[in-house]
N, C-alpha and C positions, 0 to 999 in steps of 0.2 A: 865202630863197625857196625853197620847195623843189620840186623836181621832182616831175612825176607819175611817175614809174620808182620814185622812194625812198619816196613816198606808198602807190603800188603795191605793192612790197616788204615794206614794214610792213603795211598790209594782209593782205597773204599770211601774214606771221610770224602775225600775231594769229588769224586766223581758223585757222590750221592749231593752234595752242595751245590756242584754245578747244574746236577738234572733238578733241584728243589729251588734252584735261584732263577733257569730258563722258566719253570712254571709260573712261579710268581711272577716275574716280571710279566709274563703274557697275559695272568690273570691282572693283574694291575693295570697294562694297556688297552687290555678290553673293557673292561670294567668304569673306568675313571674318564669323564669327559673332557678332559684336558691332558695334553701330551707333559706339561708341567708336573701335574698332579700323579703321573704316573711315575714319574723321574723322583721326585720328593720321596713317594711310599717306598719306591723301589732301593733307595737310598737311606731311607730310615727303618723301616720292618724289615727288610731281608736280613741284613746283618744280624737285628738280633735275634730274629730264629736260626742264624747260624751258630751262633755265639751258642745259642741254648743247646742246639746241635751236638757243634762241639764238646758242651762239658758231658753230654749223655753217653757221647761216643766214645771218647777216648775218657773218661774220667770212669764212667760206671761200668762200661762194657770193656775197656782197654785196650782197645784198638788202637794204632798208630805209633809210632815212638818219640823220643827225646829229640825235637827240632833245635835246642839250645837255648834258644831267647821266645822271651813272649812276642818280639818283632817277627819272627820267622813265624809262628805260628798264627798269629795275625794275617800275615801275608799268604802263608802258603795255603791254612785251612780257612780262611772268610775272604780276602782280598780277591786271591786268586779266581775262586768258583766264581763269587758275585761279578766280577770280569768278565768269566767265560760263558756263565749262563746270562749275564746280559747282550752281550754279543750274541751270541747263539740266537736269543730270542729275535733281536733287531737287524741280523745283516744275513740269516738263511731261512727264518721262516719268514711267511707271506706275511703283509700287514694285514689285522686284522678285517677293515674295511674291503680288503682285495677278494676276502673269503666268502666262497657262496655255498649258502644251507638250504638244503631242500627246504620244500614247501611242505608246512606240516598242515595236515587236515584234522579236524575235530568231529570226532564220532560221539555222541554222547546218548 
């Protein structure tokens, strides 16, 4: 039986990872010139950061519960937030080229 505290901790980890994945994906899409560059960086660098965050949040801080196997942890805490974050950025956020920025004035 899962305790309420471990379920809330796991939900917190998943939400933090999803937010990080969405913001990092947006950053790579804005900064990199090619579409493939953003995809490759998103698929290689974001999971490494999520693994580090998982070690910090679940190991050091003790959030989350026992999911039973490494594969389940990898799926729930890394793959699911990465897929959700990428989906949020690609499908629900406007494309970076469509955003109109205000004119800047340089007063020196």
